[in-house]
TIMI-2910 file (N, C-alpha, C, CB; in pm, 1 decimal, decimal comma, always signed):
<rs>
+----------+----------+----------+----------+----------+----------+----------+----------+----------+----------+----------+----------+------+
!      n_x !      n_y !      n_z !     ca_x !     ca_y !     ca_z !      c_x !      c_y !      c_z !     cb_x !     cb_y !     cb_z ! resn !
+----------+----------+----------+----------+----------+----------+----------+----------+----------+----------+----------+----------+------+
!   -675,3 !   +269,3 !  -1663,5 !   -590,3 !   +192,4 !  -1575,0 !   -489,7 !   +288,7 !  -1509,5 !   -517,3 !    +77,2 !  -1653,1 !  Met !
!   -471,0 !   +277,0 !  -1378,2 !   -376,1 !   +365,2 !  -1309,2 !   -232,3 !   +338,1 !  -1353,2 !   -388,3 !   +347,9 !  -1157,4 !  Pro !
!   -150,3 !   +440,1 !  -1337,5 !     -8,8 !   +423,6 !  -1369,5 !    +61,2 !   +350,2 !  -1255,4 !    +58,5 !   +561,2 !  -1395,5 !  Ser !
!   +185,1 !   +309,1 !  -1277,5 !   +262,0 !   +240,3 !  -1174,3 !   +282,2 !   +330,7 !  -1052,8 !   +397,9 !   +194,6 !  -1230,1 !  Ala !
!   +305,7 !   +459,0 !  -1076,9 !   +323,9 !   +552,8 !   -965,1 !   +195,0 !   +564,8 !   -883,4 !   +367,1 !   +692,2 !  -1017,5 !  Ala !
!    +80,3 !   +565,7 !   -951,0 !    -47,4 !   +572,6 !   -879,9 !    -71,9 !   +444,6 !   -800,0 !   -162,9 !   +596,5 !   -978,9 !  Gln !
!    -36,5 !   +330,3 !   -857,2 !    -50,6 !   +203,3 !   -785,2 !    +34,4 !   +203,9 !   -658,6 !    -10,7 !    +84,9 !   -875,5 !  Asp !
!   +159,7 !   +248,5 !   -670,0 !   +249,0 !   +252,9 !   -553,6 !   +196,9 !   +348,8 !   -447,0 !   +390,3 !   +294,3 !   -596,4 !  Arg !
!   +151,3 !   +465,1 !   -489,3 !    +99,7 !   +565,0 !   -395,1 !    -24,3 !   +513,6 !   -322,6 !    +67,0 !   +695,8 !   -468,4 !  Ser !
!   -112,2 !   +452,8 !   -397,0 !   -235,4 !   +400,7 !   -338,6 !   -203,7 !   +292,7 !   -235,5 !   -327,9 !   +344,8 !   -448,3 !  His !
!   -116,2 !   +200,4 !   -269,1 !    -79,1 !    +93,0 !   -176,0 !     -7,8 !   +150,5 !    -54,3 !    +10,8 !    -11,5 !   -246,0 !  Phe !
!    +78,5 !   +248,4 !    -75,4 !   +151,4 !   +310,1 !    +35,4 !    +56,6 !   +376,5 !   +134,1 !   +251,5 !   +412,5 !    -17,4 !  Ala !
!    -46,6 !   +442,5 !    +82,7 !   -142,1 !   +507,5 !   +172,8 !   -213,6 !   +405,0 !   +260,6 !   -244,6 !   +588,4 !    +92,5 !  Met !
!   -249,7 !   +290,9 !   +202,5 !   -314,8 !   +187,6 !   +282,9 !   -217,3 !   +131,5 !   +385,7 !   -369,0 !    +74,7 !   +193,0 !  Trp !
!    -90,6 !   +120,4 !   +351,2 !     +9,5 !    +70,8 !   +446,8 !    +26,7 !   +168,1 !   +562,6 !   +144,7 !    +47,9 !   +376,9 !  Cys !
!    +31,1 !   +297,3 !   +533,4 !    +54,1 !   +398,5 !   +636,3 !    -57,0 !   +398,1 !   +741,0 !    +65,2 !   +536,7 !   +572,9 !  Ile !
!   -180,0 !   +378,5 !   +700,1 !   -290,2 !   +381,3 !   +795,9 !   -317,3 !   +242,9 !   +856,9 !   -416,4 !   +433,7 !   +728,2 !  Val !
!   -226,0 !   +150,3 !   +836,1 !   -236,1 !    +15,0 !   +892,4 !   -370,1 !    -49,7 !   +863,0 !   -213,8 !    +18,8 !  +1042,2 !  Ser !
!   -419,8 !    -26,1 !   +745,1 !   -546,1 !    -83,9 !   +703,2 !   -524,3 !   -229,0 !   +660,5 !   -608,5 !     -1,6 !   +588,4 !  Ser !
!   -625,9 !   -313,8 !   +676,2 !   -611,5 !   -449,4 !   +623,4 !   -582,6 !   -444,4 !   +473,2 !   -739,0 !   -532,9 !   +651,3 !  Pro !
!   -483,2 !   -516,5 !   +430,2 !   -444,1 !   -515,5 !   +289,4 !   -512,2 !   -631,5 !   +218,1 !   -289,4 !   -524,3 !   +274,0 !  Leu !
!   -615,5 !   -599,2 !   +142,8 !   -695,8 !   -698,2 !    +72,8 !   -687,1 !   -670,3 !    -76,0 !   -843,5 !   -696,4 !   +121,5 !  Ile !
!   -651,7 !   -772,3 !   -152,4 !   -642,1 !   -756,5 !   -297,3 !   -776,4 !   -789,9 !   -360,7 !   -530,0 !   -846,3 !   -355,8 !  Leu !
!   -817,5 !   -709,0 !   -454,6 !   -944,4 !   -731,0 !   -521,7 !   -927,8 !   -726,0 !   -672,3 !  -1046,8 !   -628,3 !   -476,8 !  Gly !
!   -847,4 !   -815,1 !   -725,2 !   -828,0 !   -818,3 !   -869,6 !   -836,8 !   -962,4 !   -917,8 !   -691,8 !   -755,1 !   -909,1 !  His !
!   -844,9 !   -979,8 !  -1047,1 !   -852,3 !  -1112,3 !  -1107,1 !   -716,2 !  -1179,4 !  -1096,5 !   -898,4 !  -1104,0 !  -1255,0 !  Asp !
!   -706,1 !  -1282,2 !  -1014,0 !   -579,1 !  -1351,0 !   -993,4 !   -530,8 !  -1423,9 !  -1118,5 !   -592,0 !  -1448,9 !   -879,5 !  Leu !
!   -620,0 !  -1445,5 !  -1214,0 !   -581,5 !  -1512,6 !  -1337,4 !   -528,2 !  -1415,3 !  -1442,9 !   -699,6 !  -1588,7 !  -1393,1 !  Leu !
!   -534,7 !  -1286,4 !  -1414,2 !   -484,9 !  -1184,6 !  -1506,6 !   -335,0 !  -1164,5 !  -1480,3 !   -564,1 !  -1049,2 !  -1490,3 !  Asp !
!   -253,2 !  -1232,7 !  -1558,5 !   -108,3 !  -1232,2 !  -1535,2 !    -45,7 !  -1095,2 !  -1558,5 !    -41,2 !  -1334,2 !  -1624,8 !  His !
!   -103,0 !  -1015,5 !  -1645,6 !    -48,6 !   -881,2 !  -1669,2 !    -62,3 !   -795,7 !  -1543,4 !   -120,4 !   -813,2 !  -1788,4 !  Ala !
!   -178,0 !   -802,8 !  -1478,9 !   -198,3 !   -727,0 !  -1355,1 !   -108,7 !   -782,1 !  -1244,5 !   -346,9 !   -732,0 !  -1311,4 !  Val !
!   -102,9 !   -913,5 !  -1232,0 !    -17,5 !   -974,9 !  -1129,7 !   +127,8 !   -933,3 !  -1146,7 !    -28,9 !  -1127,3 !  -1135,1 !  Asn !
!   +176,9 !   -933,9 !  -1268,3 !   +316,0 !   -895,4 !  -1293,6 !   +340,3 !   -748,3 !  -1260,1 !   +352,6 !   -922,2 !  -1439,9 !  Asp !
!   +239,4 !   -664,2 !  -1282,9 !   +254,3 !   -521,4 !  -1255,6 !   +252,6 !   -490,7 !  -1106,3 !   +144,2 !   -443,7 !  -1324,9 !  Arg !
!   +165,3 !   -557,1 !  -1030,7 !   +151,0 !   -520,4 !   -889,9 !   +235,2 !   -604,1 !   -794,4 !     +8,1 !   -531,4 !   -850,6 !  Ile !
!   +289,7 !   -716,8 !   -839,2 !   +364,6 !   -804,3 !   -748,5 !   +481,1 !   -732,8 !   -678,6 !   +417,7 !   -923,7 !   -825,4 !  Trp !
!   +562,8 !   -654,0 !   -748,5 !   +670,5 !   -583,1 !   -678,1 !   +618,5 !   -482,5 !   -575,3 !   +758,5 !   -511,3 !   -778,4 !  Pro !
!   +498,7 !   -430,7 !   -596,4 !   +440,8 !   -333,5 !   -504,3 !   +389,1 !   -403,3 !   -379,3 !   +327,6 !   -255,1 !   -572,4 !  Ile !
!   +310,9 !   -508,5 !   -396,6 !   +245,8 !   -572,2 !   -282,4 !   +339,6 !   -660,6 !   -201,6 !   +129,2 !   -653,6 !   -329,5 !  Ile !
!   +458,0 !   -687,8 !   -252,8 !   +554,8 !   -768,2 !   -177,5 !   +673,2 !   -686,2 !   -128,6 !   +604,6 !   -882,6 !   -262,9 !  Thr !
!   +664,5 !   -554,3 !   -140,2 !   +775,2 !   -468,9 !    -98,1 !   +792,9 !   -480,5 !    +53,4 !   +750,2 !   -320,8 !   -139,7 !  His !
!   +910,6 !   -525,6 !   +100,4 !   +928,9 !   -552,6 !   +243,6 !   +912,8 !   -429,6 !   +333,3 !  +1064,7 !   -611,4 !   +265,8 !  Pro !
!   +956,0 !   -313,6 !   +288,3 !   +944,0 !   -193,7 !   +372,1 !   +797,7 !   -153,1 !   +385,7 !  +1026,6 !    -77,2 !   +313,0 !  Val !
!   +724,1 !   -155,3 !   +275,9 !   +581,8 !   -119,2 !   +281,9 !   +506,4 !   -215,0 !   +374,0 !   +519,1 !   -120,7 !   +140,3 !  Ala !
!   +535,1 !   -343,4 !   +363,3 !   +467,1 !   -440,4 !   +448,1 !   +504,8 !   -423,6 !   +594,8 !   +499,2 !   -581,3 !   +402,3 !  Leu !
!   +630,9 !   -390,9 !   +622,1 !   +671,1 !   -371,9 !   +761,7 !   +603,1 !   -248,5 !   +820,6 !   +824,5 !   -358,7 !   +772,8 !  Ser !
!   +584,4 !   -144,8 !   +741,2 !   +512,1 !    -26,1 !   +788,6 !   +367,6 !    -62,5 !   +818,0 !   +518,8 !    +88,5 !   +684,5 !  Ile !
!   +305,9 !   -138,6 !   +730,9 !   +167,5 !   -179,1 !   +751,0 !   +152,6 !   -264,5 !   +876,5 !   +116,6 !   -255,5 !   +629,2 !  Ser !
!   +250,0 !   -348,2 !   +904,0 !   +241,0 !   -441,2 !  +1016,0 !   +288,3 !   -382,1 !  +1148,0 !   +320,4 !   -563,8 !   +985,6 !  Gln !
!   +339,9 !   -261,0 !  +1147,0 !   +387,8 !   -200,0 !  +1271,4 !   +281,4 !   -108,4 !  +1330,2 !   +518,1 !   -121,2 !  +1246,9 !  Ser !
!   +164,8 !   -163,3 !  +1351,4 !    +52,8 !    -87,2 !  +1405,0 !    +85,4 !    -43,9 !  +1547,0 !    -78,0 !   -170,2 !  +1401,4 !  Tyr !
!    +77,4 !    +84,9 !  +1575,1 !   +113,3 !   +139,6 !  +1706,0 !    -10,0 !   +182,0 !  +1784,8 !   +207,7 !   +258,3 !  +1689,5 !  Ala !
!   -123,5 !   +122,2 !  +1759,6 !   -244,5 !   +156,1 !  +1831,7 !   -327,8 !   +264,2 !  +1767,0 !   -209,9 !   +197,5 !  +1967,4 !  Gly !
!   -278,6 !   +321,6 !  +1659,6 !   -352,7 !   +426,1 !  +1590,3 !   -305,5 !   +429,9 !  +1446,2 !   -334,2 !   +564,6 !  +1659,2 !  His !
!   -393,4 !   +470,0 !  +1355,0 !   -349,7 !   +480,1 !  +1216,4 !   -258,4 !   +601,6 !  +1197,9 !   -471,2 !   +489,2 !  +1122,2 !  Pro !
!   -185,8 !   +603,2 !  +1092,3 !   -100,5 !   +716,9 !  +1061,5 !   -184,3 !   +839,0 !  +1028,4 !     -6,8 !   +684,0 !   +945,8 !  Gly !
!   -119,2 !   +951,8 !  +1019,6 !   -190,4 !  +1074,5 !   +987,9 !    -93,9 !  +1182,4 !   +946,4 !   -273,3 !  +1121,1 !  +1106,1 !  Gly !
!   -148,5 !  +1298,4 !   +917,1 !    -66,2 !  +1411,3 !   +879,3 !     -0,9 !  +1470,8 !  +1003,1 !   -149,3 !  +1517,0 !   +805,2 !  Leu !
!   +120,8 !  +1511,6 !   +988,4 !   +189,1 !  +1579,4 !  +1098,6 !   +158,0 !  +1728,4 !  +1085,8 !   +345,5 !  +1552,3 !  +1096,4 !  Glu !
!   +100,0 !  +1784,2 !  +1188,8 !    +65,0 !  +1926,5 !  +1186,0 !   +178,6 !  +2004,4 !  +1248,9 !    -69,9 !  +1954,1 !  +1260,6 !  Val !
!   +236,1 !  +2095,8 !  +1172,7 !   +348,0 !  +2175,4 !  +1221,0 !   +298,5 !  +2308,7 !  +1273,6 !   +451,4 !  +2196,8 !  +1110,1 !  Leu !
!   +354,5 !  +2347,3 !  +1386,0 !   +318,7 !  +2477,6 !  +1443,6 !   +373,8 !  +2589,2 !  +1356,2 !   +372,3 !  +2490,9 !  +1588,7 !  Ala !
!   +298,9 !  +2700,8 !  +1345,4 !   +346,8 !  +2811,3 !  +1259,0 !   +466,9 !  +2882,0 !  +1317,7 !   +235,6 !  +2912,7 !  +1235,8 !  Pro !
+----------+----------+----------+----------+----------+----------+----------+----------+----------+----------+----------+----------+------+
</rs>
């Protein structure tokens, strides 16, 4: 089972690329629901996901 930090990182990556956010877990598993609820309802993460600017996010390439 992933750690809380891994769960947050994974969800954040999907938010950054404005991917459809689809949950694929057992909704009757209260332990999982309690663990991920603060992550999937985080207002800043959701606002980033919903602010699609016509392209997914990406790495910023810095000039040498």
